[in-house]
N, C-alpha and C positions, 0 to 999 in steps of 0.2 A: 462569478456566478454565487447568489443567495439562495437561503432558504427561508419557507415561513416559518417563524418563531413568533407564538404565543405565548404571552403572560398569563399563567394558569394555576391554581391550586390544585397541591397534589391532588387529594380526593377528587378533584373533577378529573384530573387525569388518568385515574383508575377506572370512573364510568365510561372512557372511550371509546369506542370500539374496535376490535382489536385487527389487528391487519389480516385480510383473508385472501386463502390462496387462492390462484386460477389458475387454470391451464396457460401457458405462454401461447401466444396467438404466433400464426406465421406473418413474416416480416411482411406489411404493404410494401407493393414493388413501387406503386403511387410516391410513398413517402421516404421510400429507399431511395430513390431517381430525385427526389427535392431534395434530398439531405446529403446527396451526392455531386450535386450541382453546387450546395452551398459552401461545400468544403473545398472545389476546386479552388479560390481564390487561397486559400491555405497551403493549397498541395504547391501549389505555384509558387507562392512566396518562400518557401523551404526547399524546393527544387527537390522535391519528391521522389524518391526511384528506390526500387526492389530488384533484390534476385531470390530465383526459385531454387533448392534443388530435393530431386526426388517427387516431383512435385507431378511428374507422369505418372505414377504407382496412383494417385489418388482417382483420376480424371474428376465425371462430376457425384463423387461420394458422398453421401454429408460427411463431414468431420469433426472430431473436436480438435478447435485451436487455440494454444497455448499460447496466450500473448504478453512479454514483457510489461511492466507498467511504471511508467516512467512520468508522466505529464497530462493534462487534459488532452492533449493534441492527440493520443493514442486511439479513442473510435474515429473521428478524421482520418488516421492511417491506415484502419481498418475498413472505411470504403472505399478509398486510395487503390486498397489490394485486388478486395473482393467483389467486390461490386461490376455484375450485376447481381452474382451469385446471393440466392436467399437465405441470409445471413442472422442469427439472434445472437443476443448479447446474456451472458451473464452480470448483474449488476448490483454493488449495495443498493439496504434501503432507503438510506441518505438521498442517492441519488437519484431516485425515479418519484421524490417527492412533489406534490404539488401539478401543476397542468405538464409543466414536462414530462410527467412520468408517464401521463397519460399519453403524449406521442409518443413514450419509449417504449409502450406498451403494446402500439399498434408496430413499431419498430421488427417487434420480435425480443424485444427486452424482455427477463425477470430478473427480478428483488430477491437479495439471500443479504443476508445478518453478516457484517464480515468476523471474522475468524470466530467463528460457532460454529458448533457441528449443525448442521440443516438435512435432515434426510430426507423432505420433502425435493431440495434442492436436485439432489439424483433421479427422483421421479422426474422433476421436469426437466436436466440435461435428456432424458431416456424420452421424453416427450418431443421436444425438440429435433433430434434427431432421426428419430425412429415412425413417429406420426407427421410430424408437421413438413420431415425431409429436410431442414436445412441444417447449414452450418451452424456450428453453438463457440461463439468465440468465448473462453475464461480466462482471467488474471489470476493464476494461481498464488502469485504475488499476494493478490487483493490488497494491498495496501502500496500507495507510490513509495519508490525506492526514496532513502533519505540520502543515502550518501556516493550513489553513484551506482550502486551491485547493486546484488541480488537481492531484496527482500526474504527474510526466511521461508523455506518453506516448509507448507506442512508433510510429514514424511508417509509414506508408503502411499504415492497416489497412483503409481502402477497397480493398486487393488481397484481403482477405479477405471483406469485405460481399458482393463482386463475385462470387468463386467460391461462395461460400452461396446467395446470388441470392434470400435467404428476406426479407421486409419486418423491417426492423432499426427498431426502438422503446428509446430514452432514459428511464433513469425518476434522475431527480435530485433531491435530497431536500435540504431545508433544514430545519436544527434538530437533526440527528442528530450533527452534531461538536459543536456549542455543549454538546449534552448529556450528550456523552463521547468528549470529545476526547482520543486518545490521552496526549498530555501530563501528563494528571491524574491518574494513579495511579489511572486506574479508580473515581474517583469520580464515581457520577451526580449533575449534576444538572439542575434543574427548568424543563426547556425545552417547548413544545411542538413536534412532529414533523410536517414535510407533504412530499408529492412533487409531480413533475410528470414527468405518462407521456405520452411525445410518439413518435407516428410517423416516425421522419425522414425513411426512404426505404421505398416501395414496392419489392416485385419490378419492373416496370415502370421509375419510377426509379432502378432498382441499373443496368439497363443503359442506360439515357439520359445519366446523369452519369459521372465520369473520375474516377480515382482521387483525383485530387487535389482535387476538389468532394467524396468523399463527407468526404476525412479533413478539409476545411474545416467540414463539416456536426456534425463530431465535434468539433471545435474547439470548434464556439463552442456545444454543449450543454455539452460541459466546461468551460464557464469560469466559474466561480464562486468567492466569497472569502466565505468563514461570517464570518470578523470585520469584513467591511464588509459584510454582511447581516445583523446582530447591531448594529451602531451606527444604521446607515438605515433602521432597525425598530425601532429605540429596545427592544431584545429587551431584557428586564431579569432579568440574573445576579447573584443577590447570595449567594452559598453562601460562607461564609467562608475556602475552600478554594480557589475559583476560578485564584491563582494558582500552585496548588503544582502543580511539578515544570516549570514554566517555562523553566527555563533548559533543558529539553532543547532548544529551540525555539532559545530566543536564547544560544547559548551564548557570545557575543562582546560583551564591552562597548565598547559605542561610546563612551562617555568617557575611557574608558585602555586597548582595544583588545586588554585581558587575554584569556583563552582559559580556558575551563571554572572559571570562579570567579564567575559567577553561580548565583543559588539562589530560587527561585520559592520562595514560603512564605507562606501565608494568601492576603491581598490582595495584597502584595506582591514584586519582584523586586529583589535587592542584587548589587552587585559586592564578593563580599570583596575586591578586588585595592586600588581606589579608595575604598568604601565608599557610592560613590552610589547610590540609591533612588530605584525607580518604584513607584507604586501604580498596579494594573489598578483603572478602573472598572465601575461597572455593565454595559458598555454592552461590554468587554472593549478598551476603550483605555487607552493607558498612557502616565501623567504623571510628570514628573520632581518629587521633591519635596524639587530644591534647585537651583536652574541650569537650562541649556533642557532642552528635551525634545528628544531625537535623531529620535525617530520615535514617533507614537503610534500610529501604524497597524503592529500586530504583521509583518503581511506583508513591511510596506516596511524594518522592520531585519532579519526574514530575506533580502530582495535585497541588501540592503548586506552581508552575509555572504556571500552568491554572488560579487559583485564583490569581495570581500576573498581569496576562494577563487580565484577564475578569474585575480587580479594576480599570487597566490602561485605559481600554475601556471606562470603566463607567466613570471615572474622567475626561476624555478626553485628557489625552495625550498619547494615543499608537497612534505613527505612525515610519512607515520602511522610510528611504530615502535613495537611493545608489544608485551608481551609477553600471552598473553589464555589465556584455559579456552575449550577446543573440544569441539562436542557432536557429532555426525555421525547425519547420517537414511539409513538407506538402501532402506527398508521402509516398510511404516505400521503395525510393531511399537512403532513409540516413535522415541526418540534414544538415542544411545550415550555416555556423558561417557569421555571417551578421554585427558582430564586436562589439561595447561599445553602451549601450543606460539606461534609468536613470528608477528606477521604487522606486514606490513609495504607499504605504498599508496604510488607514486608514478607517474609519469609512464608506466612501464611496464606496471601495472593492480597487480595483488596478487600478494602469495606469502604465502601461509601455510604453516610447517614446524612439527614439533612429533612423538612418540612416537619419541624417540631419532634423527629424522632418516631415523627410515622413511615417513612425512609430509611430502609435497614438492608443492603442489599452487601452480600459479600461472594468473591468470584475465587477459587481457589487455585493458590499457582498453579495446578497441574489443567486448570481449565481449556488454555489456550496457549498454542506455541508462539503466537505473539501479542504485538498491542497495536490497537488501531489510534496511533497516536498521527496528530495531522497537523499543521502549519497554517496560521492562517485559517481553520475553519469557516468554510463559507462567509469567509472575509469577519469574521467575529473574531478570533482569536485561536491561539494556539491548545490541542483540547487532548483528553486523554480520555477514548470512547472504551465502554466496559459494558458487560449487558448478557443478552440472551436473546433467544427468538421470541421473546414476547417484549421484553422494554431494552432499550438502547440507550444507556446514560452518558452524557457527554459532558466531561467536567473541565472549566476556565478555573486552574488553578489564579488564586488572587497573591500565590507569592512567588518569590525567584524559582523558579519549577523548570525545568530542561524535561518538556515529551520525550526526547529522543531519550536520556536517561531512561524511562519509565520503560520505551519499549527496550531498551537494551537488558534492563531488568527484569522484565519480564519473560524475554527468552530464557536469560540464565536461569533464572528460579525457575524457569518450568522443566529444561535438561535436568537441573539437577534435581528435580520430584521428580521426574522419569526415570531417573536413576536409580533412587532411593526405592523406588517401586518392586525395578528389576532384582535390585537385590533382595530386597523382603521377598520378592517372587520364590529365588533361590535358594534361601535361608528356610523356607517353608517346605521344597522338595527335598 
């Protein structure tokens, strides 16, 4: 999928009309039916099936549906599960750009900015549930899973559940990530997909449970490991391109420590700094072609990279400092290419400059719990997305930079900033 991208001077971008709030529409049954027909070939191809648990407690009440976010297939799966029930979606602003966004409005979708506090979104969800009387599907992870596990969730979601006061349903898919992982350059693999649909809390249970208990229920539901699922269930993925792009997840070599020198190609991952190679087998596991296999399980390698980033932060050596190309989004018409700029990221947060100094945006480390980091964003390039409810800045690094590392660093810096704030409050008390 592509996005409308127009070259424009920064001053002209500032004059563009901002995104105007609109109440979510009731989903058009006619258009929803058409979409359901259009997704049927995909559902048949993946032999889609799903199981239900405690869904008899929901009946026909509008629900808040929390779905994990694995691939572009997710929305199709939702139609395979919930159609013909009226169901709206919480969708990112960039995904609703252009003519597609107009159709998505008619389908009951409402836009929001990823990883940004959006008070109007809460009102929109309430409107969808209580005025439009529709289910609402939202992806609490917001971003796609990079390593096949849960993307870091925002804390205290239980507050939202209590305020809405409607049954809460989770949809956890298996196979969707394995079929179309983000790192694999949009190459589809032959994998069956299924889902488990569960009511984790009724209206009465929401009243009885604490926010912490509700958060624990969400954490339990969103506790998965797609690579472990593939390994343990002997799911064969024998496509010859299964390791293509794997360097996007595994950017740091555990043998020599070099960063951004790995390359995933075919069925192998190689470090061009030390020439060590690993083979990715049909079950998604890695084995070194010579010497020690440091990590056979990809998420273990990912966790080691997180430990390395955390140590850099503690040592005061972590720094992103790179020239970037910048596109800006201010409304649903598309994005505007304003040319080159410079992006830094350290313990203070992000600092983006561009347009001959006219653009100067700072985002503190405690601004958001994770980062909009995406691979091959709208078929342009890997991107780092920052910004607020008015401007979204998508930055494409010109140097060897891992957007995965930047997501990890954002998460670690956020946790440290929050911990420091808690310590400061305790001292004041």
